[in-house]
DSSP file (Angstrom, degrees, kcal/mol; ACC not computed):
  #  RESIDUE AA STRUCTURE BP1 BP2  ACC     N-H-->O    O-->H-N    N-H-->O    O-->H-N    TCO  KAPPA ALPHA  PHI   PSI    X-CA   Y-CA   Z-CA
    1    1 A M              0   0    0      0, 0.0     2,-0.0     0, 0.0     0, 0.0   0.000 360.0 360.0 360.0 130.7   67.5   14.7  150.2
    2    2 A T     >  -     0   0    0      1,-0.1     4,-2.3     4,-0.0     5,-0.2  -0.284 360.0-109.1 -74.7 165.3   70.2   13.7  152.6
    3    3 A A  H  > S+     0   0    0      1,-0.2     4,-2.5     2,-0.2     5,-0.2   0.892 120.3  52.6 -62.5 -40.0   72.8   16.2  153.9
    4    4 A A  H  > S+     0   0    0    113,-0.2     4,-2.4     1,-0.2    -1,-0.2   0.913 110.1  47.3 -61.7 -43.3   75.5   14.5  151.8
    5    5 A A  H  > S+     0   0    0      1,-0.2     4,-2.5     2,-0.2    -1,-0.2   0.874 110.9  52.0 -67.7 -34.8   73.3   14.8  148.7
    6    6 A A  H  X S+     0   0    0     -4,-2.3     4,-2.5     2,-0.2    -2,-0.2   0.898 109.0  50.8 -68.0 -40.1   72.6   18.5  149.5
    7    7 A D  H  X S+     0   0    0     -4,-2.5     4,-2.0     2,-0.2    -2,-0.2   0.945 112.9  45.3 -61.0 -46.6   76.3   19.2  149.9
    8    8 A G  H  X S+     0   0    0     -4,-2.4     4,-2.5     1,-0.2    -2,-0.2   0.906 113.1  50.4 -63.1 -42.0   77.1   17.6  146.5
    9    9 A R  H  X S+     0   0    0     -4,-2.5     4,-2.7     1,-0.2     5,-0.2   0.905 108.7  51.7 -64.4 -41.9   74.2   19.4  144.8
   10   10 A A  H  X S+     0   0    0     -4,-2.5     4,-2.3     1,-0.2    -1,-0.2   0.903 111.7  47.7 -62.6 -41.0   75.3   22.8  146.2
   11   11 A L  H  X S+     0   0    0     -4,-2.0     4,-2.9    -5,-0.2     5,-0.2   0.933 111.7  50.1 -63.0 -45.8   78.8   22.2  144.9
   12   12 A Q  H  X S+     0   0    0     -4,-2.5     4,-2.7     1,-0.2    -2,-0.2   0.923 112.9  45.4 -60.2 -46.4   77.5   21.1  141.5
   13   13 A L  H  X S+     0   0    0     -4,-2.7     4,-2.6     2,-0.2    -1,-0.2   0.910 114.5  48.0 -65.3 -42.5   75.3   24.2  141.2
   14   14 A T  H  X S+     0   0    0     -4,-2.3     4,-2.3    -5,-0.2    -2,-0.2   0.935 114.4  46.6 -63.9 -44.5   78.0   26.6  142.3
   15   15 A R  H  X S+     0   0    0     -4,-2.9     4,-2.6     1,-0.2    -2,-0.2   0.916 112.9  49.1 -64.3 -42.4   80.5   25.1  140.0
   16   16 A A  H  X S+     0   0    0     -4,-2.7     4,-2.7    -5,-0.2     5,-0.2   0.915 111.3  49.7 -64.0 -42.1   78.1   25.1  137.1
   17   17 A G  H  X S+     0   0    0     -4,-2.6     4,-2.2     2,-0.2    -1,-0.2   0.902 112.1  47.3 -63.6 -41.1   77.2   28.8  137.7
   18   18 A Y  H  X S+     0   0    0     -4,-2.3     4,-2.4     2,-0.2    -2,-0.2   0.928 113.0  50.3 -64.6 -44.6   80.9   29.7  137.8
   19   19 A G  H  X S+     0   0    0     -4,-2.6     4,-1.9     1,-0.2    -2,-0.2   0.907 110.7  47.6 -60.3 -44.3   81.5   27.7  134.6
   20   20 A V  H  X S+     0   0    0     -4,-2.7     4,-3.0     2,-0.2     5,-0.4   0.907 110.8  52.5 -66.9 -40.6   78.6   29.4  132.8
   21   21 A A  H  X S+     0   0    0     -4,-2.2     4,-2.5     1,-0.2     8,-0.3   0.925 111.9  45.5 -60.4 -43.1   79.8   32.9  133.9
   22   22 A L  H  < S+     0   0    0     -4,-2.4    -1,-0.2     1,-0.2    -2,-0.2   0.830 115.7  47.5 -70.6 -30.3   83.3   32.2  132.6
   23   23 A L  H  < S+     0   0    0     -4,-1.9    -2,-0.2    -5,-0.2    -1,-0.2   0.926 120.9  34.2 -74.2 -45.9   81.9   30.8  129.4
   24   24 A L  H  < S+     0   0    0     -4,-3.0    -2,-0.2     1,-0.2    -3,-0.2   0.874 138.6   9.5 -81.4 -38.0   79.4   33.6  128.7
   25   25 A E     X  +     0   0    0     -4,-2.5     4,-2.6    -5,-0.4     5,-0.2  -0.487  66.0 160.0-143.1  66.7   81.3   36.7  130.0
   26   26 A P  H  > S+     0   0    0      0, 0.0     4,-2.3     0, 0.0     5,-0.2   0.896  78.5  50.1 -61.4 -39.6   84.9   35.8  130.9
   27   27 A G  H  > S+     0   0    0      2,-0.2     4,-2.5     1,-0.2     5,-0.2   0.931 113.5  44.2 -62.3 -47.2   86.1   39.4  130.8
   28   28 A L  H  > S+     0   0    0      2,-0.2     4,-2.7     1,-0.2     5,-0.2   0.904 112.8  52.1 -63.9 -42.1   83.4   40.7  133.1
   29   29 A T  H  X S+     0   0    0     -4,-2.6     4,-1.8    -8,-0.3    -2,-0.2   0.905 112.2  45.3 -61.2 -43.3   83.7   37.8  135.4
   30   30 A I  H  X S+     0   0    0     -4,-2.3     4,-2.6    -5,-0.2     5,-0.4   0.915 113.1  50.6 -66.7 -42.4   87.5   38.4  135.8
   31   31 A R  H  X S+     0   0    0     -4,-2.5     4,-2.6     1,-0.2    -2,-0.2   0.908 110.2  49.3 -64.0 -41.7   87.0   42.1  136.2
   32   32 A L  H  < S+     0   0    0     -4,-2.7    -1,-0.2     1,-0.2    -2,-0.2   0.888 115.9  44.2 -64.1 -37.1   84.4   41.6  138.9
   33   33 A A  H  < S+     0   0    0     -4,-1.8    -2,-0.2    -5,-0.2    -1,-0.2   0.851 130.1  20.8 -76.8 -34.2   86.7   39.2  140.8
   34   34 A T  H  < S-     0   0    0     -4,-2.6    -3,-0.2     2,-0.2    -2,-0.2   0.656  90.9-126.1-112.3 -18.7   89.9   41.2  140.5
   35   35 A G  S  < S+     0   0    0     -4,-2.6     2,-0.3    -5,-0.4    -4,-0.2   0.513  77.6 100.3  81.8   3.1   89.0   44.8  139.8
   36   36 A H  S    S-     0   0    0     -6,-0.4    -1,-0.3    -5,-0.1    -2,-0.2  -0.911  80.9-106.8-124.2 151.5   91.2   44.9  136.7
   37   37 A L        -     0   0    0     -2,-0.3     2,-0.1    -3,-0.1    -9,-0.1  -0.587  43.0-133.4 -68.5 127.0   90.6   44.6  133.0
   38   38 A P        -     0   0    0      0, 0.0    -1,-0.1     0, 0.0    55,-0.0  -0.459  15.9-109.7 -85.1 158.3   91.8   41.2  131.9
   39   39 A S     >  -     0   0    0     -2,-0.1     4,-1.9     1,-0.1     5,-0.1  -0.280  30.7-108.1 -72.9 166.3   94.0   40.5  128.9
   40   40 A R  H  > S+     0   0    0      1,-0.2     4,-1.9     2,-0.2     5,-0.1   0.884 122.3  52.8 -64.2 -38.8   92.7   38.8  125.8
   41   41 A R  H  > S+     0   0    0      1,-0.2     4,-2.4     2,-0.2    -1,-0.2   0.912 105.9  53.0 -63.6 -43.5   94.7   35.8  126.8
   42   42 A A  H  > S+     0   0    0      1,-0.2     4,-2.5     2,-0.2    -1,-0.2   0.881 108.3  51.2 -59.2 -41.0   93.3   35.7  130.3
   43   43 A C  H  X S+     0   0    0     -4,-1.9     4,-2.2     2,-0.2    -1,-0.2   0.882 109.4  49.3 -64.7 -39.2   89.8   35.7  128.8
   44   44 A R  H  X S+     0   0    0     -4,-1.9     4,-1.9     2,-0.2    -2,-0.2   0.918 113.1  47.0 -64.9 -43.2   90.6   32.8  126.5
   45   45 A V  H  X S+     0   0    0     -4,-2.4     4,-2.5     1,-0.2    -2,-0.2   0.915 111.5  51.4 -65.2 -41.5   92.0   30.8  129.4
   46   46 A A  H  X S+     0   0    0     -4,-2.5     4,-2.6     1,-0.2    -1,-0.2   0.872 106.6  53.9 -62.6 -37.6   89.0   31.7  131.5
   47   47 A W  H  X S+     0   0    0     -4,-2.2     4,-1.8     2,-0.2    -1,-0.2   0.927 109.9  47.2 -63.3 -43.4   86.6   30.5  128.8
   48   48 A L  H  X S+     0   0    0     -4,-1.9     4,-2.1     1,-0.2    -2,-0.2   0.905 111.5  51.7 -61.8 -42.0   88.4   27.1  128.7
   49   49 A L  H  X S+     0   0    0     -4,-2.5     4,-2.6     1,-0.2    -2,-0.2   0.895 106.0  54.4 -61.7 -40.7   88.3   27.0  132.5
   50   50 A G  H  X S+     0   0    0     -4,-2.6     4,-2.2     1,-0.2    -1,-0.2   0.885 107.0  50.8 -61.0 -39.3   84.6   27.7  132.4
   51   51 A A  H  X S+     0   0    0     -4,-1.8     4,-2.5     2,-0.2    -1,-0.2   0.899 110.1  50.0 -63.1 -40.7   84.1   24.7  130.0
   52   52 A R  H  X S+     0   0    0     -4,-2.1     4,-2.9     2,-0.2    -2,-0.2   0.939 111.3  48.4 -63.5 -45.4   86.1   22.5  132.4
   53   53 A H  H  X S+     0   0    0     -4,-2.6     4,-2.5     1,-0.2    -2,-0.2   0.898 112.0  48.9 -62.4 -39.9   84.0   23.6  135.4
   54   54 A L  H  X S+     0   0    0     -4,-2.2     4,-2.3     2,-0.2    -1,-0.2   0.928 113.3  47.0 -66.6 -42.8   80.7   23.0  133.5
   55   55 A A  H  X S+     0   0    0     -4,-2.5     4,-2.5     2,-0.2    -2,-0.2   0.910 113.0  49.4 -62.3 -41.0   81.9   19.5  132.4
   56   56 A Q  H  X S+     0   0    0     -4,-2.9     4,-2.4     2,-0.2     5,-0.2   0.901 110.6  50.0 -68.0 -40.9   83.0   18.7  136.0
   57   57 A A  H  X S+     0   0    0     -4,-2.5     4,-1.6    -5,-0.2    -1,-0.2   0.911 112.2  48.0 -60.3 -43.1   79.6   19.9  137.4
   58   58 A T  H  X S+     0   0    0     -4,-2.3     4,-2.2     2,-0.2    -2,-0.2   0.905 110.9  50.6 -65.6 -43.3   77.8   17.7  134.8
   59   59 A L  H  X S+     0   0    0     -4,-2.5     4,-2.2     1,-0.2    -2,-0.2   0.909 111.8  46.6 -60.9 -44.7   80.0   14.7  135.6
   60   60 A T  H  < S+     0   0    0     -4,-2.4    -1,-0.2     1,-0.2    -2,-0.2   0.795 111.7  52.4 -72.6 -25.5   79.4   14.9  139.4
   61   61 A A  H  < S+     0   0    0     -4,-1.6    -1,-0.2    -5,-0.2    -2,-0.2   0.881 113.4  43.6 -72.3 -37.1   75.7   15.4  138.8
   62   62 A L  H  < S+     0   0    0     -4,-2.2    -2,-0.2     1,-0.2    -1,-0.2   0.824 132.4  21.3 -76.1 -31.7   75.6   12.2  136.6
   63   63 A A     <  +     0   0    0     -4,-2.2     2,-2.8    -5,-0.2    -1,-0.2  -0.574  69.1 179.3-137.1  72.9   77.7   10.2  139.0
   64   64 A P        +     0   0    0      0, 0.0    -4,-0.1     0, 0.0   -56,-0.1  -0.283  33.7 139.0 -78.3  60.5   77.6   11.8  142.5
   65   65 A R    >>  -     0   0    0     -2,-2.8     4,-2.3     1,-0.1     3,-0.7  -0.710  65.9-112.1-102.3 155.3   79.9    9.2  144.1
   66   66 A P  H 3> S+     0   0    0      0, 0.0     4,-2.6     0, 0.0     5,-0.2   0.879 116.2  52.5 -52.3 -43.5   82.7    9.9  146.6
   67   67 A G  H 3> S+     0   0    0      1,-0.2     4,-2.4     2,-0.2     5,-0.1   0.821 107.7  51.4 -65.7 -31.1   85.4    8.9  144.2
   68   68 A V  H <> S+     0   0    0     -3,-0.7     4,-2.0     2,-0.2    -1,-0.2   0.915 112.0  46.1 -71.3 -42.2   84.1   11.3  141.5
   69   69 A F  H  X S+     0   0    0     -4,-2.3     4,-2.2     2,-0.2    -2,-0.2   0.920 114.1  49.6 -62.2 -41.8   84.0   14.2  144.0
   70   70 A A  H  X S+     0   0    0     -4,-2.6     4,-2.1    -5,-0.2    -2,-0.2   0.918 109.4  50.6 -66.1 -42.9   87.6   13.2  145.2
   71   71 A A  H  X S+     0   0    0     -4,-2.4     4,-2.2     1,-0.2    -1,-0.2   0.888 110.5  50.2 -61.7 -39.2   88.9   13.1  141.6
   72   72 A G  H  X S+     0   0    0     -4,-2.0     4,-2.8     2,-0.2    -1,-0.2   0.897 108.3  52.6 -63.2 -40.3   87.4   16.6  141.0
   73   73 A A  H  X S+     0   0    0     -4,-2.2     4,-2.6     1,-0.2    -2,-0.2   0.890 108.1  51.3 -65.1 -37.1   89.1   17.8  144.1
   74   74 A V  H  X S+     0   0    0     -4,-2.1     4,-2.6     2,-0.2     5,-0.2   0.933 110.5  48.5 -64.6 -44.5   92.5   16.5  142.9
   75   75 A A  H  X S+     0   0    0     -4,-2.2     4,-2.3     1,-0.2    -2,-0.2   0.930 112.8  48.0 -61.1 -45.2   92.0   18.3  139.6
   76   76 A D  H  X S+     0   0    0     -4,-2.8     4,-2.7     2,-0.2    -1,-0.2   0.903 112.1  49.7 -60.4 -42.6   91.1   21.5  141.4
   77   77 A S  H  X S+     0   0    0     -4,-2.6     4,-2.5     2,-0.2    -2,-0.2   0.916 111.4  47.9 -64.0 -44.1   94.1   21.1  143.7
   78   78 A L  H  X S+     0   0    0     -4,-2.6     4,-2.4     2,-0.2    -1,-0.2   0.900 112.3  50.2 -63.9 -40.6   96.5   20.5  140.8
   79   79 A H  H  X S+     0   0    0     -4,-2.3     4,-2.3    -5,-0.2    -2,-0.2   0.932 111.1  48.3 -63.3 -45.4   95.0   23.5  139.0
   80   80 A A  H  X S+     0   0    0     -4,-2.7     4,-2.1     1,-0.2    -2,-0.2   0.922 111.4  50.3 -62.1 -43.4   95.4   25.8  142.0
   81   81 A A  H  X S+     0   0    0     -4,-2.5     4,-2.0     1,-0.2    -1,-0.2   0.918 111.6  48.1 -60.3 -45.3   99.0   24.6  142.5
   82   82 A S  H  X S+     0   0    0     -4,-2.4     4,-1.9     1,-0.2    -1,-0.2   0.880 111.2  50.3 -64.7 -37.8   99.9   25.3  138.8
   83   83 A I  H  X S+     0   0    0     -4,-2.3     4,-2.3     2,-0.2    -1,-0.2   0.851 107.0  53.8 -71.3 -35.8   98.3   28.8  139.0
   84   84 A V  H  X S+     0   0    0     -4,-2.1     4,-1.7     2,-0.2    -1,-0.2   0.920 108.7  50.1 -63.5 -41.0  100.2   29.7  142.1
   85   85 A M  H  X S+     0   0    0     -4,-2.0     4,-1.8     1,-0.2    -2,-0.2   0.915 110.1  50.6 -62.9 -40.9  103.4   28.8  140.3
   86   86 A L  H  X S+     0   0    0     -4,-1.9     4,-2.5     1,-0.2    -1,-0.2   0.893 108.6  51.7 -61.4 -40.1  102.3   31.0  137.4
   87   87 A A  H  < S+     0   0    0     -4,-2.3    -1,-0.2     1,-0.2    -2,-0.2   0.832 106.7  54.8 -66.4 -30.8  101.6   33.8  139.8
   88   88 A V  H  < S+     0   0    0     -4,-1.7    -1,-0.2     1,-0.2    -2,-0.2   0.913 119.2  30.5 -67.7 -43.3  105.1   33.5  141.2
   89   89 A V  H  < S+     0   0    0     -4,-1.8     2,-0.6     1,-0.1    -2,-0.2   0.716 114.5  62.0 -93.3 -20.6  106.9   33.8  137.8
   90   90 A G     <  +     0   0    0     -4,-2.5    -1,-0.1    -5,-0.2     3,-0.0  -0.916  49.5 179.5-116.0 118.9  104.5   36.1  136.0
   91   91 A R  S >  S+     0   0    0     -2,-0.6     3,-1.6     1,-0.2     4,-0.3   0.844  73.6  71.3 -78.0 -35.2  103.7   39.6  137.2
   92   92 A A  T 3  S+     0   0    0      1,-0.3     3,-0.2     2,-0.1    -1,-0.2   0.860 114.2  20.8 -58.0 -43.4  101.3   40.6  134.4
   93   93 A E  T 3> S+     0   0    0     -7,-0.2     4,-3.1     1,-0.1    -1,-0.3   0.028  85.4 123.6-113.8  25.5   98.4   38.4  135.5
   94   94 A R  H <> S+     0   0    0     -3,-1.6     4,-2.9     1,-0.2     5,-0.2   0.901  74.8  47.1 -58.4 -45.9   99.4   37.8  139.1
   95   95 A R  H  > S+     0   0    0     -4,-0.3     4,-2.1     2,-0.2    -1,-0.2   0.918 114.9  46.9 -63.7 -43.3   96.1   39.2  140.7
   96   96 A T  H  > S+     0   0    0      2,-0.2     4,-2.6     1,-0.2    -2,-0.2   0.930 113.2  49.4 -63.4 -43.8   94.0   37.1  138.3
   97   97 A A  H  X S+     0   0    0     -4,-3.1     4,-2.8     1,-0.2    -2,-0.2   0.941 112.1  46.9 -63.5 -45.9   96.1   34.0  138.9
   98   98 A L  H  X S+     0   0    0     -4,-2.9     4,-2.1    -5,-0.2    -1,-0.2   0.878 111.7  50.9 -65.5 -35.6   95.9   34.3  142.7
   99   99 A T  H  X S+     0   0    0     -4,-2.1     4,-2.0    -5,-0.2    -1,-0.2   0.932 112.3  47.3 -64.7 -44.3   92.2   35.0  142.6
  100  100 A D  H  X S+     0   0    0     -4,-2.6     4,-2.8     1,-0.2     5,-0.2   0.903 109.1  54.7 -62.9 -40.9   91.7   31.8  140.4
  101  101 A A  H  X S+     0   0    0     -4,-2.8     4,-2.4     1,-0.2    -1,-0.2   0.906 108.0  49.3 -61.6 -40.0   94.0   29.8  142.8
  102  102 A M  H  X S+     0   0    0     -4,-2.1     4,-2.3     2,-0.2    -1,-0.2   0.913 111.5  48.9 -64.6 -40.2   91.7   30.8  145.7
  103  103 A A  H  X S+     0   0    0     -4,-2.0     4,-2.2     1,-0.2    -2,-0.2   0.926 112.5  47.7 -64.2 -42.9   88.6   29.8  143.8
  104  104 A E  H  X S+     0   0    0     -4,-2.8     4,-2.5     2,-0.2    -2,-0.2   0.874 110.6  51.7 -67.0 -36.6   90.2   26.4  142.8
  105  105 A A  H  X S+     0   0    0     -4,-2.4     4,-2.5    -5,-0.2    -1,-0.2   0.916 109.7  50.1 -65.2 -41.1   91.3   25.8  146.4
  106  106 A A  H  X S+     0   0    0     -4,-2.3     4,-2.4     2,-0.2    -2,-0.2   0.911 111.4  48.3 -63.2 -41.7   87.8   26.5  147.6
  107  107 A F  H  X S+     0   0    0     -4,-2.2     4,-2.5     2,-0.2    -2,-0.2   0.909 111.2  51.3 -63.9 -41.3   86.4   24.0  145.0
  108  108 A A  H  X S+     0   0    0     -4,-2.5     4,-2.3     2,-0.2    -2,-0.2   0.930 111.2  46.5 -60.8 -45.8   88.9   21.5  146.0
  109  109 A A  H  X S+     0   0    0     -4,-2.5     4,-2.4     1,-0.2    -1,-0.2   0.903 113.4  49.1 -63.9 -41.8   88.0   21.8  149.7
  110  110 A A  H  X S+     0   0    0     -4,-2.4     4,-2.4     1,-0.2    -1,-0.2   0.862 110.2  52.3 -66.2 -35.7   84.3   21.6  148.9
  111  111 A G  H  X S+     0   0    0     -4,-2.5     4,-2.3     2,-0.2    -2,-0.2   0.901 110.2  46.3 -66.2 -42.2   84.9   18.5  146.7
  112  112 A L  H  X S+     0   0    0     -4,-2.3     4,-2.8     2,-0.2     5,-0.2   0.896 112.8  51.1 -67.1 -39.0   86.7   16.7  149.5
  113  113 A A  H  X S+     0   0    0     -4,-2.4     4,-2.5     2,-0.2    -2,-0.2   0.909 110.6  48.4 -62.9 -40.8   84.0   17.7  151.9
  114  114 A A  H  X S+     0   0    0     -4,-2.4     4,-2.2     2,-0.2    -2,-0.2   0.903 112.4  49.5 -66.0 -40.2   81.3   16.4  149.6
  115  115 A A  H  X S+     0   0    0     -4,-2.3     4,-2.1     2,-0.2    -2,-0.2   0.937 113.7  44.8 -61.5 -47.7   83.3   13.1  149.1
  116  116 A A  H  X S+     0   0    0     -4,-2.8     4,-2.7     1,-0.2     5,-0.2   0.884 112.1  52.4 -66.9 -37.4   83.7   12.6  152.8
  117  117 A S  H  X S+     0   0    0     -4,-2.5     4,-2.5    -5,-0.2  -113,-0.2   0.880 109.0  50.4 -63.6 -38.5   80.1   13.5  153.5
  118  118 A A  H  X S+     0   0    0     -4,-2.2     4,-1.9     2,-0.2    -2,-0.2   0.906 111.5  47.8 -66.0 -41.2   79.0   11.0  150.9
  119  119 A V  H  X S+     0   0    0     -4,-2.1     4,-2.2     2,-0.2    -2,-0.2   0.937 113.0  47.3 -64.5 -47.1   81.1    8.3  152.5
  120  120 A V  H  X>S+     0   0    0     -4,-2.7     4,-1.8     1,-0.2     5,-0.9   0.921 113.4  49.5 -61.8 -43.8   79.9    9.1  156.0
  121  121 A G  H  <5S+     0   0    0     -4,-2.5    -1,-0.2    -5,-0.2    -2,-0.2   0.861 111.9  48.4 -62.1 -34.6   76.3    9.1  154.8
  122  122 A R  H  <5S+     0   0    0     -4,-1.9    -1,-0.2     1,-0.2    -2,-0.2   0.837 119.5  37.3 -71.9 -36.2   76.8    5.8  153.0
  123  123 A H  H  <5S-     0   0    0     -4,-2.2    -2,-0.2     7,-0.1    -1,-0.2   0.536 100.0-132.0 -98.7  -7.4   78.4    4.1  156.1
  124  124 A G  T  <5 +     0   0    0     -4,-1.8     2,-0.2     1,-0.2    -3,-0.2   0.745  66.1 109.9  68.0  26.0   76.3    5.7  158.7
  125  125 A G  S   <S-     0   0    0     -5,-0.9    -1,-0.2     5,-0.4     2,-0.2  -0.568  71.9 -89.5-119.2-175.4   79.1    6.8  161.0
  126  126 A C    >>  -     0   0    0     -2,-0.2     4,-3.6    -3,-0.1     3,-1.0  -0.577  39.5-108.3 -91.9 164.2   80.8    9.9  162.0
  127  127 A A  T 34 S+     0   0    0      1,-0.3     5,-0.3     2,-0.2     4,-0.1   0.778 117.4  56.7 -63.6 -26.0   83.7   11.4  160.2
  128  128 A C  T 34 S+     0   0    0      1,-0.1    -1,-0.3     2,-0.1     3,-0.0   0.750 133.5   1.1 -79.9 -22.6   86.1   10.4  163.0
  129  129 A G  T <4 S+     0   0    0     -3,-1.0    -2,-0.2     4,-0.0    -1,-0.1   0.347 105.3  93.5-144.4   5.7   85.2    6.8  162.9
  130  130 A G  S  < S-     0   0    0     -4,-3.6    -5,-0.4    -5,-0.1    -7,-0.1   0.236 105.4 -88.1 -94.1  16.2   82.7    6.2  160.1
  131  131 A G  S    S+     0   0    0     -4,-0.1     2,-0.5    -5,-0.1    -4,-0.1   0.663  79.1 139.5  94.2  15.8   85.0    5.3  157.4
  132  132 A A        +     0   0    0     -6,-0.4    -1,-0.1    -5,-0.3   -12,-0.1  -0.096  31.7 131.5 -88.0  41.8   85.8    8.7  155.9
  133  133 A S  S >> S-     0   0    0     -2,-0.5     4,-1.9     1,-0.1     3,-0.5  -0.405  77.1-101.8 -80.3 165.4   89.5    7.9  155.5
  134  134 A P  H 3> S+     0   0    0      0, 0.0     4,-2.5     0, 0.0     7,-0.1   0.884 125.0  55.4 -56.7 -38.4   91.2    8.6  152.1
  135  135 A A  H 34 S+     0   0    0      8,-0.2     6,-0.2     1,-0.2     9,-0.1   0.844 107.4  49.4 -63.4 -33.5   90.9    4.9  151.3
  136  136 A A  H <4 S+     0   0    0     -3,-0.5    -1,-0.2     1,-0.2   -69,-0.1   0.844 113.3  45.5 -72.8 -34.4   87.2    5.1  151.9
  137  137 A I  H  < S+     0   0    0     -4,-1.9   -67,-0.2     1,-0.3    -2,-0.2   0.882 130.3  21.9 -76.8 -38.2   86.7    8.1  149.7
  138  138 A W  S >< S-     0   0    0     -4,-2.5     3,-2.1    -5,-0.2    -1,-0.3  -0.769  71.3-171.5-133.7  87.7   88.9    6.8  146.9
  139  139 A P  T 3  S+     0   0    0      0, 0.0    -1,-0.1     0, 0.0    -4,-0.1   0.712  84.2  50.0 -57.1 -27.4   89.1    3.0  147.1
  140  140 A R  T 3  S+     0   0    0      3,-0.1    -5,-0.1     2,-0.0     0, 0.0   0.151  87.5 116.0 -98.6  20.7   91.7    2.6  144.4
  141  141 A S  S X  S-     0   0    0     -3,-2.1     3,-1.3    -6,-0.2    -6,-0.0  -0.300  85.4-101.0 -82.3 170.1   94.0    5.2  145.9
  142  142 A P  T 3  S+     0   0    0      0, 0.0    -1,-0.1     0, 0.0    -7,-0.1   0.711 121.6  61.8 -61.8 -20.6   97.5    4.5  147.2
  143  143 A W  T 3  S+     0   0    0     -5,-0.2    -8,-0.2    -9,-0.1     2,-0.2   0.658  81.1 100.1 -81.4 -15.5   96.0    4.5  150.7
  144  144 A A  S <  S-     0   0    0     -3,-1.3     2,-0.1    -6,-0.2    -8,-0.0  -0.493  74.8-126.6 -74.6 136.9   93.6    1.6  150.0
  145  145 A S        -     0   0    0     -2,-0.2    -1,-0.1     1,-0.1    -2,-0.1  -0.411   6.6-133.2 -77.9 160.9   94.8   -1.7  151.4
  146  146 A S              0   0    0      1,-0.2    -1,-0.1    -2,-0.1    -2,-0.0  -0.055 360.0 360.0-104.8  31.3   95.1   -4.7  149.0
  147  147 A R              0   0    0      0, 0.0    -1,-0.2     0, 0.0    -2,-0.0   0.477 360.0 360.0 -70.7 360.0   93.4   -7.0  151.4
């Protein structure tokens, strides 16, 4: 197994484990992460988030390509940003929201790292010159040239 494949596999397994924990025991998972009893609403939202993480882990396992990891990182980044906004306006679940935002930011960073690692592994270069630009990670992105 290449280093790039190992990075992607580690992300998939971590994401799947997190998703399963949120699906099976959302209240316990939130309490362990935040130290507070979650609301019923927070548990329902966490359950849905667990389903998304499990689906995302499955998708990246079935198609472990740089663009798939990058798209997942975008989803994680958007989720983190939306949760930070929720934490700013809502006091009731602020700790839970900020904890979730940190987890999503970590998944986003790991997804981008897995995407870049897969590109570097595919092109045989180093990250500084081996084609790990945004256009190489996500060929249909705005950064890709139309040559």
